[in-house]
TORKOL-4160 file (C-alpha; in steps of 0.2 Angstrom, whole numbers, padded with zeros to 4 digits, m for minus):
356
<pt num="1" X="0300" Y="1080" Z="0837"/>
<pt num="2" X="0310" Y="1093" Z="0847"/>
<pt num="3" X="0312" Y="1104" Z="0832"/>
<pt num="4" X="0293" Y="1108" Z="0832"/>
<pt num="5" X="0295" Y="1116" Z="0850"/>
<pt num="6" X="0296" Y="1134" Z="0848"/>
<pt num="7" X="0310" Y="1137" Z="0861"/>
<pt num="8" X="0321" Y="1123" Z="0855"/>
<pt num="9" X="0318" Y="1128" Z="0837"/>
<pt num="10" X="0324" Y="1146" Z="0842"/>
<pt num="11" X="0340" Y="1139" Z="0849"/>
<pt num="12" X="0343" Y="1128" Z="0833"/>
<pt num="13" X="0340" Y="1144" Z="0822"/>
<pt num="14" X="0353" Y="1153" Z="0833"/>
<pt num="15" X="0366" Y="1140" Z="0830"/>
<pt num="16" X="0363" Y="1140" Z="0812"/>
<pt num="17" X="0366" Y="1159" Z="0812"/>
<pt num="18" X="0383" Y="1158" Z="0821"/>
<pt num="19" X="0397" Y="1167" Z="0812"/>
<pt num="20" X="0406" Y="1151" Z="0807"/>
<pt num="21" X="0416" Y="1146" Z="0792"/>
<pt num="22" X="0401" Y="1136" Z="0786"/>
<pt num="23" X="0408" Y="1135" Z="0768"/>
<pt num="24" X="0420" Y="1122" Z="0774"/>
<pt num="25" X="0406" Y="1110" Z="0775"/>
<pt num="26" X="0397" Y="1115" Z="0759"/>
<pt num="27" X="0394" Y="1100" Z="0748"/>
<pt num="28" X="0403" Y="1089" Z="0759"/>
<pt num="29" X="0399" Y="1072" Z="0768"/>
<pt num="30" X="0399" Y="1071" Z="0787"/>
<pt num="31" X="0398" Y="1055" Z="0798"/>
<pt num="32" X="0391" Y="1058" Z="0815"/>
<pt num="33" X="0392" Y="1044" Z="0828"/>
<pt num="34" X="0380" Y="1044" Z="0843"/>
<pt num="35" X="0368" Y="1054" Z="0831"/>
<pt num="36" X="0352" Y="1051" Z="0841"/>
<pt num="37" X="0360" Y="1055" Z="0858"/>
<pt num="38" X="0359" Y="1071" Z="0868"/>
<pt num="39" X="0373" Y="1080" Z="0858"/>
<pt num="40" X="0370" Y="1071" Z="0841"/>
<pt num="41" X="0352" Y="1076" Z="0840"/>
<pt num="42" X="0356" Y="1094" Z="0842"/>
<pt num="43" X="0370" Y="1093" Z="0829"/>
<pt num="44" X="0359" Y="1085" Z="0816"/>
<pt num="45" X="0345" Y="1098" Z="0819"/>
<pt num="46" X="0357" Y="1112" Z="0818"/>
<pt num="47" X="0365" Y="1106" Z="0802"/>
<pt num="48" X="0349" Y="1101" Z="0794"/>
<pt num="49" X="0342" Y="1119" Z="0798"/>
<pt num="50" X="0358" Y="1126" Z="0789"/>
<pt num="51" X="0355" Y="1115" Z="0774"/>
<pt num="52" X="0337" Y="1120" Z="0772"/>
<pt num="53" X="0339" Y="1139" Z="0777"/>
<pt num="54" X="0355" Y="1142" Z="0767"/>
<pt num="55" X="0357" Y="1128" Z="0755"/>
<pt num="56" X="0373" Y="1122" Z="0764"/>
<pt num="57" X="0371" Y="1105" Z="0756"/>
<pt num="58" X="0381" Y="1095" Z="0769"/>
<pt num="59" X="0376" Y="1077" Z="0768"/>
<pt num="60" X="0374" Y="1069" Z="0786"/>
<pt num="61" X="0377" Y="1051" Z="0789"/>
<pt num="62" X="0369" Y="1049" Z="0806"/>
<pt num="63" X="0376" Y="1033" Z="0814"/>
<pt num="64" X="0368" Y="1024" Z="0828"/>
<pt num="65" X="0363" Y="1006" Z="0834"/>
<pt num="66" X="0344" Y="1009" Z="0835"/>
<pt num="67" X="0336" Y="1013" Z="0819"/>
<pt num="68" X="0318" Y="1013" Z="0826"/>
<pt num="69" X="0324" Y="1026" Z="0839"/>
<pt num="70" X="0333" Y="1036" Z="0826"/>
<pt num="71" X="0318" Y="1036" Z="0815"/>
<pt num="72" X="0307" Y="1044" Z="0829"/>
<pt num="73" X="0320" Y="1057" Z="0833"/>
<pt num="74" X="0323" Y="1062" Z="0815"/>
<pt num="75" X="0306" Y="1059" Z="0807"/>
<pt num="76" X="0307" Y="1077" Z="0799"/>
<pt num="77" X="0322" Y="1072" Z="0789"/>
<pt num="78" X="0318" Y="1055" Z="0782"/>
<pt num="79" X="0319" Y="1055" Z="0764"/>
<pt num="80" X="0329" Y="1071" Z="0763"/>
<pt num="81" X="0344" Y="1069" Z="0751"/>
<pt num="82" X="0355" Y="1077" Z="0764"/>
<pt num="83" X="0351" Y="1065" Z="0778"/>
<pt num="84" X="0354" Y="1046" Z="0780"/>
<pt num="85" X="0354" Y="1035" Z="0795"/>
<pt num="86" X="0368" Y="1022" Z="0796"/>
<pt num="87" X="0366" Y="1007" Z="0807"/>
<pt num="88" X="0383" Y="1006" Z="0815"/>
<pt num="89" X="0392" Y="0998" Z="0829"/>
<pt num="90" X="0409" Y="1008" Z="0831"/>
<pt num="91" X="0416" Y="0993" Z="0841"/>
<pt num="92" X="0417" Y="0984" Z="0824"/>
<pt num="93" X="0427" Y="0988" Z="0809"/>
<pt num="94" X="0419" Y="1001" Z="0799"/>
<pt num="95" X="0416" Y="1001" Z="0780"/>
<pt num="96" X="0404" Y="1009" Z="0768"/>
<pt num="97" X="0406" Y="1015" Z="0751"/>
<pt num="98" X="0401" Y="1033" Z="0752"/>
<pt num="99" X="0415" Y="1046" Z="0753"/>
<pt num="100" X="0417" Y="1055" Z="0770"/>
<pt num="101" X="0425" Y="1072" Z="0773"/>
<pt num="102" X="0422" Y="1075" Z="0791"/>
<pt num="103" X="0419" Y="1063" Z="0806"/>
<pt num="104" X="0412" Y="1069" Z="0823"/>
<pt num="105" X="0414" Y="1054" Z="0836"/>
<pt num="106" X="0400" Y="1058" Z="0849"/>
<pt num="107" X="0395" Y="1040" Z="0853"/>
<pt num="108" X="0399" Y="1035" Z="0871"/>
<pt num="109" X="0391" Y="1028" Z="0887"/>
<pt num="110" X="0389" Y="1045" Z="0896"/>
<pt num="111" X="0380" Y="1042" Z="0912"/>
<pt num="112" X="0384" Y="1033" Z="0929"/>
<pt num="113" X="0372" Y="1018" Z="0928"/>
<pt num="114" X="0381" Y="1013" Z="0911"/>
<pt num="115" X="0398" Y="1015" Z="0919"/>
<pt num="116" X="0393" Y="1003" Z="0933"/>
<pt num="117" X="0383" Y="0990" Z="0923"/>
<pt num="118" X="0393" Y="0991" Z="0906"/>
<pt num="119" X="0410" Y="0996" Z="0910"/>
<pt num="120" X="0417" Y="0985" Z="0896"/>
<pt num="121" X="0406" Y="0994" Z="0883"/>
<pt num="122" X="0410" Y="1011" Z="0891"/>
<pt num="123" X="0429" Y="1008" Z="0888"/>
<pt num="124" X="0428" Y="0999" Z="0871"/>
<pt num="125" X="0417" Y="1013" Z="0863"/>
<pt num="126" X="0430" Y="1026" Z="0869"/>
<pt num="127" X="0445" Y="1016" Z="0864"/>
<pt num="128" X="0441" Y="1003" Z="0850"/>
<pt num="129" X="0427" Y="1013" Z="0843"/>
<pt num="130" X="0439" Y="1028" Z="0842"/>
<pt num="131" X="0452" Y="1017" Z="0834"/>
<pt num="132" X="0440" Y="1010" Z="0821"/>
<pt num="133" X="0434" Y="1027" Z="0816"/>
<pt num="134" X="0451" Y="1034" Z="0815"/>
<pt num="135" X="0456" Y="1020" Z="0803"/>
<pt num="136" X="0440" Y="1023" Z="0793"/>
<pt num="137" X="0444" Y="1041" Z="0792"/>
<pt num="138" X="0462" Y="1038" Z="0787"/>
<pt num="139" X="0456" Y="1026" Z="0773"/>
<pt num="140" X="0444" Y="1040" Z="0767"/>
<pt num="141" X="0457" Y="1054" Z="0768"/>
<pt num="142" X="0445" Y="1064" Z="0778"/>
<pt num="143" X="0448" Y="1083" Z="0781"/>
<pt num="144" X="0445" Y="1083" Z="0800"/>
<pt num="145" X="0441" Y="1072" Z="0814"/>
<pt num="146" X="0432" Y="1078" Z="0830"/>
<pt num="147" X="0434" Y="1067" Z="0846"/>
<pt num="148" X="0421" Y="1073" Z="0859"/>
<pt num="149" X="0430" Y="1071" Z="0875"/>
<pt num="150" X="0425" Y="1075" Z="0893"/>
<pt num="151" X="0429" Y="1085" Z="0909"/>
<pt num="152" X="0432" Y="1068" Z="0916"/>
<pt num="153" X="0449" Y="1067" Z="0909"/>
<pt num="154" X="0455" Y="1080" Z="0922"/>
<pt num="155" X="0451" Y="1067" Z="0936"/>
<pt num="156" X="0449" Y="1073" Z="0954"/>
<pt num="157" X="0456" Y="1091" Z="0958"/>
<pt num="158" X="0472" Y="1090" Z="0967"/>
<pt num="159" X="0466" Y="1106" Z="0977"/>
<pt num="160" X="0449" Y="1111" Z="0981"/>
<pt num="161" X="0451" Y="1128" Z="0973"/>
<pt num="162" X="0459" Y="1122" Z="0957"/>
<pt num="163" X="0451" Y="1127" Z="0940"/>
<pt num="164" X="0453" Y="1116" Z="0925"/>
<pt num="165" X="0462" Y="1123" Z="0910"/>
<pt num="166" X="0466" Y="1112" Z="0895"/>
<pt num="167" X="0484" Y="1108" Z="0903"/>
<pt num="168" X="0477" Y="1102" Z="0920"/>
<pt num="169" X="0479" Y="1084" Z="0925"/>
<pt num="170" X="0471" Y="1078" Z="0941"/>
<pt num="171" X="0470" Y="1061" Z="0950"/>
<pt num="172" X="0461" Y="1046" Z="0944"/>
<pt num="173" X="0461" Y="1030" Z="0954"/>
<pt num="174" X="0462" Y="1017" Z="0940"/>
<pt num="175" X="0458" Y="1002" Z="0950"/>
<pt num="176" X="0440" Y="1005" Z="0951"/>
<pt num="177" X="0425" Y="1001" Z="0939"/>
<pt num="178" X="0421" Y="1020" Z="0938"/>
<pt num="179" X="0438" Y="1024" Z="0931"/>
<pt num="180" X="0434" Y="1015" Z="0915"/>
<pt num="181" X="0426" Y="1031" Z="0908"/>
<pt num="182" X="0439" Y="1044" Z="0912"/>
<pt num="183" X="0454" Y="1033" Z="0908"/>
<pt num="184" X="0447" Y="1028" Z="0891"/>
<pt num="185" X="0443" Y="1046" Z="0887"/>
<pt num="186" X="0461" Y="1050" Z="0891"/>
<pt num="187" X="0467" Y="1036" Z="0881"/>
<pt num="188" X="0456" Y="1041" Z="0866"/>
<pt num="189" X="0464" Y="1058" Z="0866"/>
<pt num="190" X="0481" Y="1050" Z="0867"/>
<pt num="191" X="0476" Y="1039" Z="0852"/>
<pt num="192" X="0471" Y="1055" Z="0842"/>
<pt num="193" X="0488" Y="1063" Z="0846"/>
<pt num="194" X="0496" Y="1047" Z="0839"/>
<pt num="195" X="0486" Y="1048" Z="0823"/>
<pt num="196" X="0491" Y="1066" Z="0821"/>
<pt num="197" X="0509" Y="1062" Z="0824"/>
<pt num="198" X="0510" Y="1046" Z="0814"/>
<pt num="199" X="0498" Y="1049" Z="0800"/>
<pt num="200" X="0496" Y="1068" Z="0799"/>
<pt num="201" X="0478" Y="1067" Z="0802"/>
<pt num="202" X="0469" Y="1084" Z="0807"/>
<pt num="203" X="0460" Y="1081" Z="0823"/>
<pt num="204" X="0453" Y="1093" Z="0836"/>
<pt num="205" X="0446" Y="1088" Z="0853"/>
<pt num="206" X="0431" Y="1097" Z="0862"/>
<pt num="207" X="0431" Y="1093" Z="0881"/>
<pt num="208" X="0413" Y="1093" Z="0886"/>
<pt num="209" X="0408" Y="1098" Z="0904"/>
<pt num="210" X="0393" Y="1090" Z="0912"/>
<pt num="211" X="0379" Y="1092" Z="0900"/>
<pt num="212" X="0360" Y="1093" Z="0900"/>
<pt num="213" X="0346" Y="1097" Z="0888"/>
<pt num="214" X="0329" Y="1093" Z="0881"/>
<pt num="215" X="0337" Y="1079" Z="0870"/>
<pt num="216" X="0344" Y="1069" Z="0884"/>
<pt num="217" X="0338" Y="1051" Z="0888"/>
<pt num="218" X="0324" Y="1051" Z="0900"/>
<pt num="219" X="0332" Y="1038" Z="0910"/>
<pt num="220" X="0349" Y="1047" Z="0911"/>
<pt num="221" X="0356" Y="1043" Z="0928"/>
<pt num="222" X="0367" Y="1059" Z="0930"/>
<pt num="223" X="0362" Y="1069" Z="0945"/>
<pt num="224" X="0357" Y="1084" Z="0935"/>
<pt num="225" X="0347" Y="1074" Z="0923"/>
<pt num="226" X="0337" Y="1065" Z="0937"/>
<pt num="227" X="0334" Y="1082" Z="0945"/>
<pt num="228" X="0327" Y="1089" Z="0929"/>
<pt num="229" X="0316" Y="1074" Z="0926"/>
<pt num="230" X="0309" Y="1076" Z="0944"/>
<pt num="231" X="0305" Y="1094" Z="0940"/>
<pt num="232" X="0297" Y="1089" Z="0923"/>
<pt num="233" X="0286" Y="1076" Z="0932"/>
<pt num="234" X="0282" Y="1088" Z="0947"/>
<pt num="235" X="0290" Y="1077" Z="0959"/>
<pt num="236" X="0301" Y="1081" Z="0974"/>
<pt num="237" X="0319" Y="1083" Z="0969"/>
<pt num="238" X="0329" Y="1068" Z="0975"/>
<pt num="239" X="0347" Y="1071" Z="0981"/>
<pt num="240" X="0357" Y="1056" Z="0984"/>
<pt num="241" X="0372" Y="1064" Z="0993"/>
<pt num="242" X="0374" Y="1080" Z="1003"/>
<pt num="243" X="0375" Y="1090" Z="0987"/>
<pt num="244" X="0392" Y="1097" Z="0990"/>
<pt num="245" X="0401" Y="1095" Z="0973"/>
<pt num="246" X="0402" Y="1110" Z="0962"/>
<pt num="247" X="0404" Y="1107" Z="0943"/>
<pt num="248" X="0404" Y="1116" Z="0927"/>
<pt num="249" X="0389" Y="1113" Z="0916"/>
<pt num="250" X="0383" Y="1117" Z="0899"/>
<pt num="251" X="0366" Y="1116" Z="0890"/>
<pt num="252" X="0367" Y="1104" Z="0875"/>
<pt num="253" X="0363" Y="1118" Z="0862"/>
<pt num="254" X="0378" Y="1128" Z="0869"/>
<pt num="255" X="0389" Y="1113" Z="0869"/>
<pt num="256" X="0385" Y="1110" Z="0850"/>
<pt num="257" X="0390" Y="1128" Z="0847"/>
<pt num="258" X="0406" Y="1123" Z="0855"/>
<pt num="259" X="0408" Y="1107" Z="0845"/>
<pt num="260" X="0405" Y="1117" Z="0829"/>
<pt num="261" X="0418" Y="1130" Z="0833"/>
<pt num="262" X="0430" Y="1117" Z="0836"/>
<pt num="263" X="0426" Y="1108" Z="0820"/>
<pt num="264" X="0426" Y="1124" Z="0809"/>
<pt num="265" X="0438" Y="1136" Z="0818"/>
<pt num="266" X="0449" Y="1125" Z="0830"/>
<pt num="267" X="0467" Y="1121" Z="0828"/>
<pt num="268" X="0473" Y="1103" Z="0824"/>
<pt num="269" X="0479" Y="1094" Z="0840"/>
<pt num="270" X="0471" Y="1106" Z="0852"/>
<pt num="271" X="0458" Y="1102" Z="0866"/>
<pt num="272" X="0445" Y="1115" Z="0870"/>
<pt num="273" X="0435" Y="1116" Z="0886"/>
<pt num="274" X="0416" Y="1118" Z="0882"/>
<pt num="275" X="0408" Y="1124" Z="0898"/>
<pt num="276" X="0397" Y="1138" Z="0905"/>
<pt num="277" X="0409" Y="1148" Z="0916"/>
<pt num="278" X="0397" Y="1160" Z="0924"/>
<pt num="279" X="0388" Y="1155" Z="0941"/>
<pt num="280" X="0395" Y="1139" Z="0948"/>
<pt num="281" X="0381" Y="1130" Z="0958"/>
<pt num="282" X="0383" Y="1115" Z="0970"/>
<pt num="283" X="0372" Y="1100" Z="0967"/>
<pt num="284" X="0362" Y="1105" Z="0981"/>
<pt num="285" X="0359" Y="1123" Z="0975"/>
<pt num="286" X="0354" Y="1116" Z="0958"/>
<pt num="287" X="0342" Y="1104" Z="0967"/>
<pt num="288" X="0335" Y="1118" Z="0977"/>
<pt num="289" X="0333" Y="1129" Z="0961"/>
<pt num="290" X="0323" Y="1116" Z="0952"/>
<pt num="291" X="0312" Y="1112" Z="0968"/>
<pt num="292" X="0308" Y="1131" Z="0968"/>
<pt num="293" X="0303" Y="1130" Z="0950"/>
<pt num="294" X="0291" Y="1116" Z="0953"/>
<pt num="295" X="0285" Y="1120" Z="0970"/>
<pt num="296" X="0292" Y="1104" Z="0977"/>
<pt num="297" X="0305" Y="1100" Z="0990"/>
<pt num="298" X="0322" Y="1092" Z="0991"/>
<pt num="299" X="0322" Y="1075" Z="0999"/>
<pt num="300" X="0338" Y="1064" Z="1002"/>
<pt num="301" X="0339" Y="1046" Z="0997"/>
<pt num="302" X="0353" Y="1034" Z="1000"/>
<pt num="303" X="0359" Y="1027" Z="0983"/>
<pt num="304" X="0359" Y="1009" Z="0979"/>
<pt num="305" X="0376" Y="1000" Z="0979"/>
<pt num="306" X="0375" Y="0999" Z="0960"/>
<pt num="307" X="0371" Y="1018" Z="0958"/>
<pt num="308" X="0385" Y="1022" Z="0970"/>
<pt num="309" X="0398" Y="1012" Z="0959"/>
<pt num="310" X="0395" Y="1024" Z="0945"/>
<pt num="311" X="0396" Y="1040" Z="0955"/>
<pt num="312" X="0411" Y="1052" Z="0953"/>
<pt num="313" X="0421" Y="1055" Z="0969"/>
<pt num="314" X="0426" Y="1072" Z="0963"/>
<pt num="315" X="0419" Y="1087" Z="0973"/>
<pt num="316" X="0426" Y="1101" Z="0961"/>
<pt num="317" X="0425" Y="1100" Z="0942"/>
<pt num="318" X="0426" Y="1119" Z="0937"/>
<pt num="319" X="0432" Y="1122" Z="0919"/>
<pt num="320" X="0439" Y="1138" Z="0911"/>
<pt num="321" X="0432" Y="1141" Z="0894"/>
<pt num="322" X="0444" Y="1155" Z="0889"/>
<pt num="323" X="0452" Y="1146" Z="0875"/>
<pt num="324" X="0436" Y="1142" Z="0866"/>
<pt num="325" X="0430" Y="1160" Z="0868"/>
<pt num="326" X="0446" Y="1165" Z="0859"/>
<pt num="327" X="0438" Y="1156" Z="0844"/>
<pt num="328" X="0422" Y="1167" Z="0845"/>
<pt num="329" X="0411" Y="1155" Z="0855"/>
<pt num="330" X="0400" Y="1162" Z="0868"/>
<pt num="331" X="0387" Y="1152" Z="0878"/>
<pt num="332" X="0369" Y="1158" Z="0877"/>
<pt num="333" X="0363" Y="1150" Z="0893"/>
<pt num="334" X="0369" Y="1149" Z="0911"/>
<pt num="335" X="0364" Y="1135" Z="0922"/>
<pt num="336" X="0348" Y="1142" Z="0929"/>
<pt num="337" X="0341" Y="1148" Z="0912"/>
<pt num="338" X="0346" Y="1132" Z="0903"/>
<pt num="339" X="0338" Y="1121" Z="0916"/>
<pt num="340" X="0322" Y="1131" Z="0916"/>
<pt num="341" X="0321" Y="1130" Z="0897"/>
<pt num="342" X="0325" Y="1111" Z="0897"/>
<pt num="343" X="0311" Y="1108" Z="0910"/>
<pt num="344" X="0299" Y="1118" Z="0900"/>
<pt num="345" X="0302" Y="1110" Z="0883"/>
<pt num="346" X="0302" Y="1092" Z="0890"/>
<pt num="347" X="0286" Y="1095" Z="0900"/>
<pt num="348" X="0277" Y="1102" Z="0885"/>
<pt num="349" X="0283" Y="1087" Z="0874"/>
<pt num="350" X="0279" Y="1074" Z="0887"/>
<pt num="351" X="0262" Y="1082" Z="0890"/>
<pt num="352" X="0258" Y="1081" Z="0871"/>
<pt num="353" X="0263" Y="1063" Z="0870"/>
<pt num="354" X="0253" Y="1058" Z="0885"/>
<pt num="355" X="0238" Y="1067" Z="0878"/>
<pt num="356" X="0239" Y="1059" Z="0860"/>
C-alpha cells in the first residue's frame, strides 16, 4: 500500500538506483526476518523494485508471524515468482527446503512498551532467534548474514559530550527490565563474532539509530513515533518528559540504504553506525517542530508506570556515521525533512483508508 504513494515510491526508486554491487544478489535467495516491520517493509519494496526495474531476480523469502498482516502490506507482490511469505517464529528451530544465500535478521521487539510487557520475548528474539538463524545459515552455507543491531548497545554515555563511534562502550544497568533489549543486542553481536571465529561465517552488523518512517507500526510507543502520530492525527504533541535527551535518528528509507551498503559493500565482522549525523535535535525540539507543522501545541503528560519501565535513561545517544560513509552511503533526509515526509505520507494513507 505504501508503494502507491508518490513520495514513498520516489524514495524506493532512489534506493533501487544506488550505486551498489547489486550483481551479488542476482539470481540468489534472500531470507528476511521481520519482513513486515518498519525496516523489513522498505527492504522488500526496494528489492522488489530492483527486481522489476532491472531484472535482478533475487528471490525474497519474507518471514514473519502474521500472514494476514503481511498479505496486506505486500499485496502488490502476491503471486510474484520472486516473493514468498514464510510464516516463521525465529525462536523455534528453522528449517525449510529452499536454498538460501543471504539472511537479514531484522526481527526484534523495538519499542518501549514491548520492552516492558514482553521482556522475555524481547531477549529471546535477539538471542535464541539469532542463534537459530545462524545455525540455519550455517546448514545452508550462506554467503552472508546481516544482524541488525542497535544504538542501544552503546548504553548510557559516560560523559554528556561523548559521541558514539563503533568502538564506544557505555554503561548499562543489567539489573533492570529495560536492560533486556540492549544486553541481548550486545550478546547477539557477540554470538555473531563467535560464528565468524568458529565457523568462518561471513557476517556484518549495521547498528541502527532511533528510526522512524511511514512503515512504522501505528501503535509504536517510541517517543518519536508517538509525536509523529500526534501530528498525523492533528493532535497536540504529548511529551512525557522534559524532552532533554538528544539522539541520532534516521528515516527508515535511509536506514535501508545503510543496511544494503552493509550487505553488499561491508566488511565481514565489522559494525557500522546507521544514523543521520546532521542537526541533532532534543526530544523537545522535535516535539515543537511537529507541533509547528500541525498548528498544535506541546503538552506534558506523566507517563504510566508501565510506560516508564520501558523508557531509556540515556540523555545522549549521538552516533558518528563516518565509517558507513566510507562505503559510499549518504543519508537523503535529515530529521526535519524525514519527519515532515513521514507525516505527509501517513496522513494521506490514513485519510484514504477512512474514506473507503
